[in-house]
All heavy atoms as an XYZ file, in Angstrom:
1004
protein
N      88.899     55.725     14.641
C      90.274     55.277     14.596
C      90.674     55.092     13.126
O      89.891     54.629     12.316
C      90.447     53.965     15.353
C      91.843     53.437     15.251
S      92.286     52.100     16.376
C      91.198     50.816     15.936
N      91.903     55.475     12.827
C      92.443     55.325     11.475
C      93.713     54.480     11.560
O      94.547     54.701     12.430
C      92.752     56.693     10.878
C      93.213     56.623      9.442
C      93.297     57.986      8.817
N      93.644     57.858      7.407
C      93.841     58.868      6.611
N      93.715     60.099      7.054
N      94.160     58.678      5.342
N      93.830     53.520     10.661
C      95.027     52.679     10.620
C      95.827     53.067      9.387
O      95.313     53.053      8.266
C      94.668     51.186     10.600
C      93.937     50.820     11.892
C      95.921     50.334     10.402
C      93.435     49.417     11.958
N      97.082     53.427      9.614
C      97.991     53.784      8.528
C      98.977     52.631      8.369
O      99.664     52.249      9.322
C      98.763     55.086      8.820
C      97.813     56.242      9.111
C      99.708     55.408      7.668
C      97.015     56.730      7.930
N      99.045     52.081      7.176
C      99.962     50.994      6.857
C     101.263     51.603      6.343
O     101.247     52.402      5.410
C      99.340     50.074      5.797
C     100.204     48.920      5.429
N     100.365     47.832      6.249
C     100.962     48.690      4.331
C     101.182     46.979      5.657
N     101.565     47.472      4.501
N     102.379     51.230      6.950
C     103.687     51.756      6.559
C     104.567     50.629      6.035
O     104.578     49.529      6.594
C     104.373     52.433      7.749
N     105.266     50.909      4.959
C     106.295     50.008      4.439
C     107.551     50.822      4.243
O     107.496     52.036      4.084
C     105.860     49.375      3.120
C     104.765     48.353      3.283
C     104.505     47.553      2.015
O     105.427     47.420      1.176
O     103.378     47.073      1.871
N     108.698     50.126      4.238
C     109.965     50.816      4.060
C     110.874     50.004      3.161
O     110.690     48.801      2.982
C     110.644     51.070      5.407
C     111.051     49.811      6.126
C     111.977     50.095      7.304
N     112.250     48.907      8.063
C     113.110     47.958      7.713
N     113.799     48.073      6.597
N     113.301     46.907      8.475
N     111.869     50.699      2.609
C     112.911     50.046      1.829
C     113.629     49.020      2.683
O     113.794     49.199      3.885
C     113.975     51.065      1.387
C     113.637     51.786      0.108
O     112.783     51.304     -0.652
O     114.251     52.839     -0.133
N     114.109     47.965      2.031
C     115.078     47.078      2.660
C     116.432     47.759      2.580
O     116.735     48.435      1.593
C     115.150     45.741      1.919
O     114.063     44.937      2.240
N     117.243     47.582      3.587
C     118.534     48.263      3.619
C     119.707     47.321      3.393
O     120.832     47.772      3.214
C     118.719     49.058      4.923
C     117.667     50.150      5.032
C     118.672     48.149      6.125
N     119.454     45.996      3.390
C     120.516     45.025      3.121
C     119.863     43.685      2.792
O     118.654     43.517      2.953
C     121.450     44.890      4.317
S     120.673     44.194      5.786
N     120.667     42.737      2.343
C     120.108     41.433      1.977
C     119.482     40.731      3.170
O     118.456     40.066      3.033
C     121.189     40.554      1.333
C     121.538     41.034     -0.047
S     122.734     40.053     -1.003
C     123.229     38.737     -0.009
N     120.074     40.867      4.346
C     119.496     40.255      5.529
C     118.124     40.823      5.858
O     117.255     40.129      6.365
N     117.933     42.097      5.546
C     116.659     42.770      5.760
C     115.611     42.274      4.761
O     114.426     42.288      5.031
C     116.875     44.279      5.617
C     115.782     45.104      6.255
O     115.111     44.610      7.177
O     115.598     46.252      5.831
N     116.068     41.815      3.588
C     115.151     41.308      2.560
C     114.410     40.062      3.026
O     113.323     39.771      2.550
C     115.906     40.977      1.267
C     116.432     42.209      0.563
O     115.935     43.315      0.841
O     117.334     42.065     -0.281
N     114.998     39.320      3.951
C     114.397     38.078      4.442
C     113.032     38.347      5.062
O     112.112     37.547      4.930
C     115.334     37.385      5.462
C     114.668     36.201      6.119
C     116.618     36.973      4.778
N     112.876     39.482      5.718
C     111.609     39.796      6.385
C     110.710     40.701      5.545
O     109.683     41.160      6.028
C     111.876     40.479      7.744
O     112.636     41.675      7.518
C     112.615     39.561      8.686
N     111.108     40.967      4.290
C     110.324     41.856      3.425
C     108.954     41.248      3.156
O     108.823     40.035      3.106
C     111.068     42.109      2.132
N     107.902     42.011      2.991
C     107.951     43.468      3.060
C     108.097     43.940      4.504
O     107.540     43.343      5.426
C     106.605     43.911      2.492
C     105.680     42.771      2.782
C     106.542     41.530      2.737
N     108.863     44.960      4.672
C     109.113     45.525      5.996
C     107.982     46.501      6.309
O     108.049     47.669      5.941
C     110.475     46.212      6.017
C     111.572     45.225      5.705
O     111.790     44.289      6.455
N     112.247     45.405      4.578
N     106.948     45.978      6.937
C     105.724     46.754      7.116
C     105.274     46.762      8.567
O     105.641     45.902      9.359
C     104.618     46.168      6.241
N     104.456     47.763      8.879
C     103.849     47.875     10.197
C     102.587     48.710     10.052
O     102.455     49.510      9.123
C     104.800     48.543     11.185
C     104.479     48.216     12.635
O     103.455     47.555     12.896
O     105.253     48.630     13.512
N     101.654     48.504     10.947
C     100.424     49.292     10.966
C     100.423     50.191     12.197
O     100.815     49.760     13.282
C      99.189     48.386     10.995
C      98.990     47.646      9.679
O      99.302     48.219      8.617
O      98.520     46.494      9.713
N      99.970     51.414     12.001
C      99.879     52.396     13.074
C      98.407     52.729     13.289
O      97.763     53.296     12.413
C     100.665     53.663     12.720
C     102.145     53.446     12.655
C     102.732     52.979     11.496
C     102.943     53.689     13.761
C     104.102     52.764     11.425
C     104.312     53.473     13.709
C     104.891     53.007     12.536
N      97.879     52.343     14.462
C      96.492     52.637     14.805
C      96.454     53.993     15.506
O      97.017     54.153     16.591
C      95.921     51.549     15.705
N      95.825     54.943     14.869
C      95.755     56.303     15.402
C      94.347     56.551     15.929
O      93.390     56.595     15.160
C      96.109     57.316     14.309
C      97.445     57.065     13.594
C      97.638     58.066     12.469
C      98.594     57.123     14.573
N      94.235     56.698     17.234
C      92.931     56.918     17.853
C      92.444     58.333     17.570
O      91.287     58.550     17.237
C      93.001     56.642     19.370
C      93.348     55.172     19.591
C      91.702     57.009     20.063
C      93.681     54.813     21.015
N      93.344     59.297     17.682
C      92.996     60.695     17.423
C      93.688     61.170     16.145
O      94.708     60.621     15.739
C      93.457     61.583     18.587
C      92.791     61.204     19.885
O      91.594     60.961     19.925
N      93.569     61.124     20.948
N      93.127     62.202     15.556
C      93.780     62.838     14.413
C      95.005     63.580     14.949
O      94.900     64.389     15.863
C      92.818     63.817     13.734
C      93.397     64.395     12.461
O      94.284     63.761     11.860
O      92.945     65.482     12.058
N      96.167     63.251     14.420
C      97.396     63.886     14.874
C      98.015     64.657     13.722
O      97.632     64.487     12.555
C      98.405     62.858     15.438
C      98.807     61.834     14.375
C      97.846     62.184     16.677
C      99.913     60.884     14.813
N      98.974     65.496     14.040
C      99.656     66.250     12.998
C     100.581     65.315     12.223
O     100.990     64.259     12.716
C     100.460     67.409     13.601
O     101.593     66.910     14.281
N     100.922     65.707     11.007
C     101.863     64.937     10.205
C     103.211     64.885     10.919
O     103.877     63.851     10.923
C     101.974     65.514      8.775
C     103.127     64.892      8.012
C     100.665     65.298      8.020
N     103.613     65.987     11.569
C     104.875     65.973     12.325
C     104.855     64.920     13.430
O     105.850     64.227     13.651
C     105.167     67.350     12.928
C     105.974     68.216     12.006
O     106.769     67.728     11.210
N     105.787     69.516     12.100
N     103.749     64.793     14.137
C     103.646     63.777     15.186
C     103.720     62.375     14.587
O     104.347     61.480     15.158
C     102.347     63.947     15.971
C     102.325     65.181     16.854
C     100.959     65.438     17.450
O      99.954     65.471     16.693
O     100.893     65.604     18.685
N     103.089     62.193     13.434
C     103.150     60.893     12.768
C     104.572     60.588     12.309
O     105.057     59.465     12.465
C     102.171     60.846     11.596
C     102.183     59.520     10.884
C     101.824     58.355     11.544
C     102.572     59.433      9.555
C     101.848     57.122     10.898
C     102.597     58.217      8.899
C     102.228     57.061      9.567
N     105.262     61.584     11.755
C     106.659     61.382     11.352
C     107.518     61.001     12.547
O     108.424     60.172     12.442
C     107.204     62.634     10.670
C     106.623     62.964      9.304
C     107.132     64.326      8.832
C     106.935     61.882      8.285
N     107.221     61.579     13.699
C     107.955     61.229     14.918
C     107.739     59.756     15.267
O     108.663     59.069     15.689
C     107.513     62.131     16.072
C     108.375     62.006     17.299
C     108.031     63.049     18.351
O     107.702     64.192     17.990
O     108.105     62.697     19.541
N     106.524     59.263     15.064
C     106.247     57.845     15.295
C     107.059     56.985     14.320
O     107.591     55.938     14.699
C     104.751     57.558     15.119
C     103.870     58.188     16.180
S     102.109     58.017     15.806
C     101.868     56.279     16.137
N     107.162     57.435     13.074
C     107.912     56.678     12.073
C     109.406     56.622     12.392
O     110.094     55.700     11.956
C     107.698     57.277     10.676
C     106.317     57.085     10.068
C     106.213     57.806      8.729
C     105.982     55.609      9.912
N     109.905     57.588     13.157
C     111.316     57.569     13.560
C     111.645     56.294     14.332
O     112.762     55.781     14.260
C     111.662     58.790     14.407
S     111.713     60.343     13.499
N     110.680     55.762     15.065
C     110.884     54.521     15.793
C     110.659     53.286     14.938
O     111.023     52.177     15.325
N     110.066     53.468     13.776
C     109.769     52.353     12.875
C     110.912     52.070     11.905
O     111.277     50.914     11.695
C     108.477     52.667     12.114
C     108.282     51.882     10.844
C     108.077     50.510     10.881
C     108.308     52.506      9.611
C     107.899     49.785      9.718
C     108.121     51.795      8.446
C     107.923     50.433      8.509
O     107.758     49.720      7.354
N     111.500     53.099     11.321
C     112.584     52.880     10.354
C     113.838     52.438     11.094
O     114.000     52.702     12.285
C     112.862     54.146      9.500
C     111.642     54.512      8.668
C     113.311     55.313     10.351
N     114.717     51.770     10.389
C     115.960     51.316     11.007
C     116.811     52.497     11.429
O     116.899     53.498     10.723
C     116.744     50.442     10.030
C     116.095     49.103      9.692
C     116.967     48.343      8.713
C     115.860     48.276     10.938
N     117.449     52.355     12.576
C     118.320     53.406     13.092
C     119.699     53.259     12.465
O     120.413     52.301     12.741
C     118.419     53.306     14.616
C     117.088     53.460     15.327
C     116.482     54.840     15.140
O     117.164     55.835     15.282
N     115.210     54.871     14.817
N     120.029     54.178     11.591
C     121.320     54.168     10.908
C     121.863     55.585     10.901
O     121.109     56.550     10.976
C     121.174     53.677      9.470
C     120.630     52.271      9.359
S     120.554     51.683      7.664
C     119.437     52.836      6.902
N     123.167     55.689     10.776
C     123.793     57.008     10.669
C     123.886     57.431      9.216
O     123.945     56.601      8.325
C     125.199     56.975     11.250
C     125.241     56.782     12.726
C     126.652     56.874     13.194
N     126.712     56.536     14.604
C     127.763     56.709     15.337
N     128.860     57.182     14.814
N     127.739     56.397     16.608
N     123.902     58.717      9.028
C     124.208     59.286      7.726
C     123.178     58.936      6.660
O     123.526     58.637      5.525
C     125.613     58.834      7.297
C     126.211     59.767      6.278
O     125.882     60.940      6.233
N     127.087     59.243      5.455
N     121.888     58.908      7.019
C     120.833     58.617      6.051
C     119.693     59.628      6.180
O     119.535     60.291      7.204
C     120.241     57.194      6.201
C     121.283     56.129      5.984
C     119.560     57.012      7.527
N     118.919     59.688      5.119
C     117.655     60.422      5.108
C     116.594     59.456      4.626
O     116.794     58.740      3.643
C     117.704     61.638      4.148
C     116.330     62.289      4.033
C     118.731     62.651      4.599
N     115.473     59.409      5.325
C     114.308     58.652      4.873
C     113.314     59.663      4.320
O     112.971     60.633      4.998
C     113.663     57.896      6.028
C     114.468     56.758      6.566
C     115.412     56.826      7.551
C     114.409     55.401      6.166
N     115.929     55.592      7.791
C     115.339     54.688      6.950
C     113.665     54.702      5.223
C     115.531     53.302      6.823
C     113.857     53.328      5.102
C     114.778     52.646      5.886
N     112.856     59.434      3.109
C     111.806     60.259      2.517
C     110.500     59.485      2.671
O     110.436     58.301      2.328
C     112.104     60.528      1.049
C     111.136     61.480      0.393
C     111.551     61.852     -1.025
O     112.439     61.194     -1.604
O     110.975     62.809     -1.557
N     109.475     60.125      3.186
C     108.204     59.456      3.467
C     107.171     59.911      2.442
O     106.891     61.106      2.317
C     107.715     59.762      4.898
C     106.428     58.995      5.197
C     108.793     59.427      5.928
N     106.627     58.938      1.718
C     105.637     59.195      0.673
C     104.263     58.724      1.111
O     104.137     57.706      1.785
C     105.973     58.407     -0.607
C     107.256     58.795     -1.260
C     108.428     58.105     -0.979
C     107.298     59.829     -2.176
C     109.616     58.441     -1.590
C     108.484     60.181     -2.794
C     109.645     59.481     -2.506
N     103.250     59.433      0.674
C     101.867     58.980      0.764
C     101.305     59.150     -0.634
O     101.198     60.278     -1.132
C     101.068     59.781      1.782
S      99.400     59.134      2.017
N     101.009     58.034     -1.275
C     100.680     58.113     -2.690
C     101.943     58.515     -3.440
O     103.006     57.967     -3.220
N     101.844     59.498     -4.256
C     103.010     59.976     -5.018
C     103.575     61.269     -4.436
O     104.404     61.910     -5.033
C     102.633     60.180     -6.477
C     102.147     58.910     -7.118
C     101.819     59.107     -8.576
N     102.352     57.953     -9.267
C     103.285     58.005    -10.196
N     103.782     59.142    -10.577
N     103.721     56.901    -10.764
N     103.111     61.645     -3.253
C     103.535     62.915     -2.661
C     104.435     62.679     -1.446
O     104.177     61.796     -0.636
C     102.325     63.740     -2.254
C     101.412     64.063     -3.430
C     100.473     65.161     -3.097
C      99.528     65.462     -4.215
N     100.080     66.063     -5.361
N     105.460     63.499     -1.333
C     106.344     63.442     -0.175
C     105.679     64.173      0.980
O     105.333     65.345      0.852
C     107.697     64.112     -0.493
O     108.302     63.429     -1.591
C     108.615     64.083      0.708
N     105.500     63.460      2.096
C     104.878     64.123      3.252
C     105.916     64.590      4.254
O     105.610     65.393      5.125
C     103.816     63.249      3.937
C     104.421     61.992      4.553
C     102.702     62.902      2.967
C     103.469     61.253      5.478
N     107.164     64.076      4.140
C     108.192     64.538      5.060
C     109.475     63.755      4.933
O     109.609     62.859      4.095
N     110.419     64.125      5.794
C     111.754     63.533      5.806
C     112.157     63.205      7.237
O     111.791     63.917      8.170
C     112.785     64.510      5.228
C     112.480     64.925      3.813
C     111.694     66.042      3.553
C     112.959     64.183      2.743
C     111.402     66.412      2.257
C     112.675     64.546      1.444
C     111.896     65.665      1.199
O     111.601     66.022     -0.086
N     112.929     62.127      7.376
C     113.528     61.758      8.651
C     115.033     61.816      8.447
O     115.567     61.141      7.573
C     113.106     60.339      9.064
C     111.612     60.024      9.020
C     111.374     58.556      9.348
C     110.849     60.922      9.962
N     115.713     62.652      9.227
C     117.154     62.851      9.100
C     117.865     62.179     10.255
O     117.509     62.397     11.404
C     117.513     64.344      9.159
C     116.796     65.199      8.162
C     115.655     65.905      8.524
C     117.270     65.307      6.871
C     115.004     66.701      7.607
C     116.622     66.110      5.951
C     115.487     66.805      6.322
O     114.852     67.581      5.412
N     118.893     61.391      9.939
C     119.640     60.769     11.021
C     120.499     61.813     11.710
O     121.081     62.687     11.079
C     120.511     59.621     10.506
O     121.504     60.086      9.628
N     120.509     61.714     13.006
C     121.356     62.587     13.805
C     122.426     61.747     14.457
O     122.698     60.627     14.033
N     123.004     62.246     15.485
C     124.002     61.476     16.209
C     123.351     60.430     17.089
O     122.192     60.542     17.467
N     124.080     59.391     17.379
C     123.671     58.359     18.333
C     122.346     57.683     17.977
O     121.529     57.392     18.843
C     123.625     58.930     19.740
C     124.955     59.492     20.180
C     124.910     60.036     21.571
C     126.276     60.624     21.907
N     126.348     61.216     23.188
N     122.102     57.460     16.683
C     120.938     56.693     16.269
C     119.607     57.378     16.456
O     118.592     56.712     16.599
N     119.583     58.685     16.478
C     118.318     59.407     16.612
C     117.953     60.041     15.269
O     118.799     60.199     14.393
C     118.415     60.510     17.675
O     119.430     61.436     17.270
C     118.756     59.918     19.028
N     116.701     60.391     15.118
C     116.220     61.039     13.906
C     115.502     62.336     14.250
O     114.841     62.428     15.275
C     115.231     60.147     13.140
C     115.876     59.034     12.374
C     115.901     57.748     12.872
C     116.470     59.267     11.142
C     116.496     56.715     12.167
C     117.067     58.243     10.423
C     117.069     56.973     10.945
O     117.666     55.966     10.237
N     115.621     63.278     13.352
C     114.800     64.488     13.387
C     113.845     64.377     12.214
O     114.146     63.714     11.218
C     115.682     65.731     13.261
N     112.701     64.997     12.309
C     111.731     64.910     11.228
C     111.370     66.304     10.724
O     111.484     67.287     11.454
C     110.485     64.137     11.646
C     109.545     64.867     12.576
C     109.960     64.758     14.031
O     110.886     64.047     14.382
N     109.271     65.474     14.882
N     110.932     66.328      9.481
C     110.499     67.589      8.871
C     109.356     67.284      7.917
O     109.514     66.499      6.975
C     111.661     68.210      8.097
C     111.293     69.467      7.347
C     112.452     69.984      6.506
O     113.616     69.827      6.910
O     112.170     70.534      5.429
N     108.199     67.863      8.158
C     107.057     67.687      7.266
C     107.252     68.539      6.024
O     107.872     69.596      6.075
C     105.759     68.074      7.982
N     106.709     68.068      4.911
C     106.860     68.802      3.649
C     105.957     70.026      3.578
O     106.180     70.900      2.765
C     106.555     67.882      2.468
O     105.171     67.567      2.453
N     104.929     70.062      4.392
C     104.009     71.189      4.372
C     102.789     70.970      3.491
O     101.885     71.801      3.461
N     102.735     69.846      2.774
C     101.581     69.565      1.923
C     100.336     69.248      2.743
O      99.228     69.606      2.362
C     101.873     68.393      0.983
C     102.867     68.646     -0.127
C     103.110     67.358     -0.913
C     102.372     69.742     -1.051
N     100.532     68.540      3.841
C      99.423     68.129      4.698
C      99.775     68.475      6.136
O     100.897     68.268      6.573
C      99.171     66.617      4.580
C      99.022     66.138      3.165
C     100.071     65.511      2.510
C      97.838     66.331      2.480
C      99.952     65.072      1.211
C      97.704     65.902      1.165
C      98.759     65.269      0.529
N      98.804     68.992      6.869
C      99.051     69.338      8.273
C      98.640     68.229      9.224
O      99.263     68.020     10.239
C      98.317     70.623      8.638
C      98.891     71.820      7.939
C      98.127     73.061      8.306
N      98.689     74.172      7.564
C      98.932     75.335      8.080
N      98.657     75.567      9.337
N      99.450     76.282      7.359
N      97.550     67.549      8.913
C      96.997     66.521      9.790
C      96.977     65.181      9.041
O      96.848     65.147      7.817
C      95.571     66.863     10.228
C      95.349     68.277     10.683
C      95.658     68.640     12.076
N      95.304     67.743     13.121
C      95.959     67.743     14.287
N      96.956     68.570     14.504
N      95.622     66.915     15.237
N      97.053     64.102      9.785
C      96.994     62.772      9.181
C      95.657     62.572      8.466
O      95.596     61.909      7.437
C      97.256     61.684     10.244
C      96.966     60.298      9.708
C      98.704     61.765     10.722
N      94.603     63.166      8.978
C      93.287     63.029      8.338
C      93.266     63.612      6.922
O      92.399     63.271      6.122
C      92.202     63.704      9.185
O      92.482     65.089      9.319
N      94.223     64.462      6.586
C      94.290     65.061      5.253
C      95.053     64.196      4.244
O      95.034     64.494      3.049
C      94.969     66.435      5.329
C      94.225     67.446      6.175
C      95.024     68.720      6.388
O      96.129     68.866      5.823
O      94.545     69.584      7.143
N      95.726     63.135      4.710
C      96.485     62.291      3.797
C      95.540     61.630      2.798
O      94.439     61.213      3.158
C      97.268     61.223      4.564
C      98.356     61.727      5.512
C      99.020     60.555      6.237
C      99.388     62.548      4.776
N      95.967     61.505      1.535
C      95.076     60.979      0.505
C      94.786     59.487      0.605
O      93.821     59.008      0.004
C      95.817     61.297     -0.799
C      97.244     61.435     -0.423
C      97.247     61.952      0.985
N      95.623     58.733      1.330
C      95.370     57.302      1.505
C      95.932     56.837      2.835
O      96.611     57.582      3.526
C      95.939     56.492      0.340
C      97.407     56.694      0.075
C      97.865     55.966     -1.181
O      97.330     56.224     -2.263
O      98.768     55.123     -1.041
N      95.640     55.589      3.163
C      96.053     55.031      4.453
C      97.339     54.226      4.351
O      97.546     53.274      5.104
C      94.935     54.146      5.019
C      93.708     54.945      5.415
O      93.856     56.148      5.694
O      92.614     54.361      5.441
N      98.209     54.587      3.427
C      99.482     53.897      3.243
C     100.591     54.921      3.104
O     100.404     55.952      2.459
C      99.473     53.037      1.981
C      98.509     51.898      2.003
C      98.576     51.135      0.693
C      97.525     50.052      0.660
N      97.543     49.347     -0.618
N     101.748     54.615      3.704
C     102.941     55.436      3.496
C     104.094     54.498      3.155
O     104.084     53.318      3.516
C     103.308     56.304      4.724
C     102.221     57.329      5.012
C     103.607     55.465      5.943
N     105.071     55.048      2.447
C     106.272     54.300      2.099
C     107.482     55.141      2.465
O     107.530     56.340      2.164
C     106.311     53.959      0.607
C     107.512     53.131      0.251
C     107.545     51.777      0.535
C     108.630     53.715     -0.333
C     108.665     51.016      0.233
C     109.750     52.961     -0.641
C     109.769     51.605     -0.356
N     108.458     54.524      3.122
C     109.682     55.206      3.546
C     110.839     54.729      2.676
O     111.175     53.546      2.692
C     109.980     54.904      5.014
S     108.633     55.325      6.137
N     111.406     55.654      1.932
C     112.548     55.345      1.067
C     113.790     55.983      1.662
O     113.762     57.152      2.050
C     112.322     55.895     -0.333
C     113.503     55.632     -1.234
C     113.255     56.098     -2.631
N     114.418     55.763     -3.428
C     114.746     56.377     -4.530
N     113.987     57.343     -4.990
N     115.813     56.022     -5.188
N     114.884     55.222      1.709
C     116.070     55.796      2.333
C     117.133     56.152      1.303
O     117.200     55.573      0.227
C     116.636     54.889      3.418
C     117.587     53.819      2.950
C     118.959     53.961      3.166
C     117.142     52.687      2.307
C     119.846     52.988      2.751
C     118.009     51.714      1.893
C     119.358     51.866      2.108
O     120.228     50.902      1.684
N     117.896     57.148      1.664
C     119.040     57.591      0.872
C     120.262     57.420      1.748
O     120.400     58.083      2.771
C     118.887     59.057      0.448
C     117.695     59.267     -0.439
C     116.454     59.554      0.091
C     117.817     59.136     -1.810
C     115.351     59.719     -0.718
C     116.715     59.300     -2.631
C     115.483     59.592     -2.077
O     114.405     59.750     -2.883
N     121.130     56.495      1.354
C     122.334     56.203      2.109
C     123.406     57.196      1.739
O     123.502     57.610      0.594
C     122.795     54.782      1.805
C     124.088     54.418      2.446
C     125.271     54.213      1.818
C     124.324     54.214      3.825
N     126.233     53.884      2.719
C     125.685     53.885      3.977
C     123.545     54.280      4.968
C     126.266     53.626      5.206
C     124.123     54.020      6.182
C     125.458     53.692      6.291
N     124.190     57.577      2.686
C     125.349     58.425      2.493
C     124.961     59.871      2.209
O     124.906     60.307      1.066
C     126.265     57.888      1.394
C     127.615     58.571      1.412
O     127.827     59.544      2.137
N     128.530     58.071      0.620
N     124.705     60.603      3.258
C     124.392     62.025      3.119
C     125.515     62.785      2.432
O     125.275     63.794      1.789
C     124.125     62.650      4.491
C     122.813     62.268      5.156
C     122.711     62.934      6.514
C     121.645     62.644      4.300
N     126.733     62.272      2.541
C     127.843     62.952      1.874
C     127.632     63.004      0.368
O     127.999     63.970     -0.282
C     129.174     62.256      2.193
C     129.503     62.333      3.659
O     129.141     63.298      4.332
N     130.164     61.327      4.177
N     127.024     61.959     -0.186
C     126.731     61.959     -1.621
C     125.715     63.044     -1.950
O     125.789     63.690     -2.989
C     126.219     60.590     -2.047
C     126.053     60.464     -3.550
C     125.704     59.049     -3.960
O     126.049     58.095     -3.244
O     125.069     58.915     -5.013
N     124.766     63.261     -1.042
C     123.782     64.316     -1.260
C     124.415     65.697     -1.122
O     123.865     66.680     -1.588
C     122.620     64.186     -0.277
C     121.714     62.972     -0.473
C     120.665     62.934      0.625
C     121.072     62.968     -1.830
N     125.571     65.765     -0.477
C     126.259     67.036     -0.310
C     127.322     67.233     -1.385
O     128.161     68.115     -1.299
C     126.886     67.104      1.086
C     125.823     67.124      2.168
C     126.378     66.918      3.567
O     127.589     66.710      3.714
O     125.570     66.966      4.501
N     127.276     66.403     -2.416
C     128.213     66.462     -3.533
C     128.231     67.861     -4.146
O     127.253     68.594     -4.075
C     127.763     65.430     -4.580
C     128.676     65.339     -5.755
O     128.575     66.217     -6.623
O     129.488     64.401     -5.804
N     129.329     68.208     -4.784
C     129.484     69.540     -5.382
C     128.451     69.816     -6.479
O     128.251     70.955     -6.886
C     130.901     69.703     -5.940
C     131.211     68.746     -7.051
N     130.858     68.980     -8.347
C     131.824     67.539     -7.034
C     131.245     67.969     -9.099
N     131.832     67.083     -8.312
N     127.789     68.768     -6.988
C     126.798     68.964     -8.053
C     125.529     69.651     -7.548
O     124.741     70.134     -8.343
C     126.437     67.624     -8.679
N     125.344     69.679     -6.240
C     124.153     70.302     -5.685
C     124.459     71.740     -5.316
O     125.566     72.056     -4.896
C     123.664     69.531     -4.455
C     123.332     68.106     -4.782
C     124.224     67.092     -4.476
C     122.156     67.787     -5.424
C     123.936     65.774     -4.793
C     121.870     66.473     -5.745
C     122.756     65.473     -5.436
N     123.490     72.612     -5.463
C     123.730     74.021     -5.117
C     124.159     74.178     -3.665
O     123.603     73.544     -2.781
C     122.369     74.681     -5.354
C     121.607     73.742     -6.204
C     122.145     72.373     -5.932
N     125.165     74.996     -3.454
C     125.652     75.230     -2.085
C     124.534     75.808     -1.235
O     123.777     76.663     -1.671
C     126.824     76.204     -2.113
C     128.049     75.619     -2.749
C     129.190     75.702     -1.779
C     130.446     75.228     -2.467
N     130.969     74.049     -1.906
N     124.421     75.307     -0.028
C     123.438     75.823      0.904
C     122.022     75.335      0.665
O     121.110     75.730      1.362
N     121.818     74.473     -0.337
C     120.451     74.000     -0.592
C     120.051     73.005      0.496
O     120.885     72.276      1.034
C     120.343     73.360     -1.975
O     121.201     72.258     -2.090
N     118.776     73.000      0.806
C     118.255     72.111      1.843
C     118.240     70.678      1.337
O     118.236     70.433      0.126
C     116.850     72.555      2.243
N     118.220     69.730      2.259
C     118.263     68.321      1.875
C     117.090     67.940      0.965
O     117.301     67.200      0.010
C     118.375     67.425      3.116
C     119.792     67.582      3.685
C     118.098     65.967      2.779
C     120.092     66.769      4.900
N     115.851     68.420      1.171
C     114.798     68.054      0.211
C     115.141     68.434     -1.234
O     114.893     67.656     -2.151
C     113.573     68.829      0.719
C     113.816     68.944      2.187
C     115.306     69.150      2.316
N     115.754     69.595     -1.444
C     116.142     69.987     -2.801
C     117.251     69.083     -3.323
O     117.293     68.730     -4.489
C     116.601     71.448     -2.843
C     115.467     72.448     -2.776
C     114.966     72.687     -1.358
O     115.752     72.519     -0.391
O     113.787     73.016     -1.203
N     118.159     68.703     -2.451
C     119.241     67.803     -2.849
C     118.694     66.436     -3.237
O     119.159     65.817     -4.186
C     120.247     67.649     -1.712
C     120.997     68.911     -1.417
C     121.933     68.698     -0.271
N     122.377     69.980      0.257
C     123.098     70.109      1.325
N     123.477     69.062      2.013
N     123.467     71.300      1.735
N     117.692     65.961     -2.490
C     117.095     64.663     -2.811
C     116.399     64.729     -4.161
O     116.534     63.826     -4.981
C     116.128     64.196     -1.692
C     116.940     63.808     -0.460
C     115.260     63.038     -2.154
C     116.119     63.467      0.756
N     115.666     65.799     -4.426
C     115.005     65.930     -5.732
C     116.044     65.928     -6.849
O     115.862     65.275     -7.879
C     114.154     67.196     -5.773
C     112.825     67.032     -5.037
C     111.877     68.165     -5.349
N     112.252     69.390     -4.680
C     111.914     69.715     -3.425
N     111.199     68.874     -2.712
N     112.292     70.849     -2.896
N     117.138     66.653     -6.667
C     118.200     66.687     -7.678
C     118.850     65.319     -7.830
O     119.129     64.866     -8.938
C     119.244     67.744     -7.312
N     119.033     64.627     -6.719
C     119.646     63.290     -6.748
C     118.736     62.331     -7.537
O     119.228     61.540     -8.350
C     119.845     62.804     -5.319
C     120.417     61.427     -5.189
C     121.775     61.204     -5.341
C     119.598     60.333     -4.901
C     122.305     59.929     -5.220
C     120.123     59.063     -4.769
C     121.479     58.871     -4.932
O     121.994     57.619     -4.798
N     117.421     62.393     -7.312
C     116.491     61.521     -8.030
C     116.536     61.780     -9.518
O     116.427     60.872    -10.318
C     115.065     61.712     -7.516
C     114.774     60.847     -6.314
C     113.331     60.849     -6.010
N     113.050     62.047     -5.225
C     111.849     62.497     -4.946
N     110.802     61.879     -5.383
N     111.684     63.571     -4.227
N     116.688     63.039     -9.917
C     116.761     63.374    -11.346
C     118.007     62.798    -11.981
O     117.991     62.453    -13.155
C     116.724     64.891    -11.531
C     115.369     65.479    -11.297
C     115.396     66.990    -11.504
C     114.045     67.574    -11.152
N     114.055     69.024    -11.280
N     119.113     62.687    -11.212
C     120.356     62.147    -11.732
C     120.272     60.640    -11.947
O     121.026     60.077    -12.731
C     121.526     62.447    -10.785
C     121.986     63.878    -10.827
C     123.010     64.197     -9.769
C     124.230     63.293     -9.825
N     125.263     63.670     -8.864
N     119.366     59.954    -11.229
C     119.276     58.490    -11.296
C     118.701     58.027    -12.604
O     117.879     58.383    -13.215
C     118.439     57.963    -10.136
C     119.037     58.264     -8.792
C     120.397     57.645     -8.580
O     120.593     56.487     -8.867
N     121.350     58.431     -8.118
């Protein structure tokens, strides 16, 4: 069994009261990173118009995209296929509020959200 410790950004001052916003995931079997990201969809706060970037160490392992009606879709970065390949037993979920800002004219037209997030981070 492997236990993965997850933490996430606070999204408002009221959320800061319970910080750190953490949870542990006990994985009995080795699962794919996509399956793990699906589990994280239930862990992060359900908000519209956001992207959560999931890090393990200094590497992005995937993204959670808000859809309609408080649901998320996930996309693995392709760096790791299985949870057993992750370099450590900790992940951090960072959120980007306002997808419209990520769709700003400064980003190349038609670029995928991961490229937009990288460009957005460089602007910060």
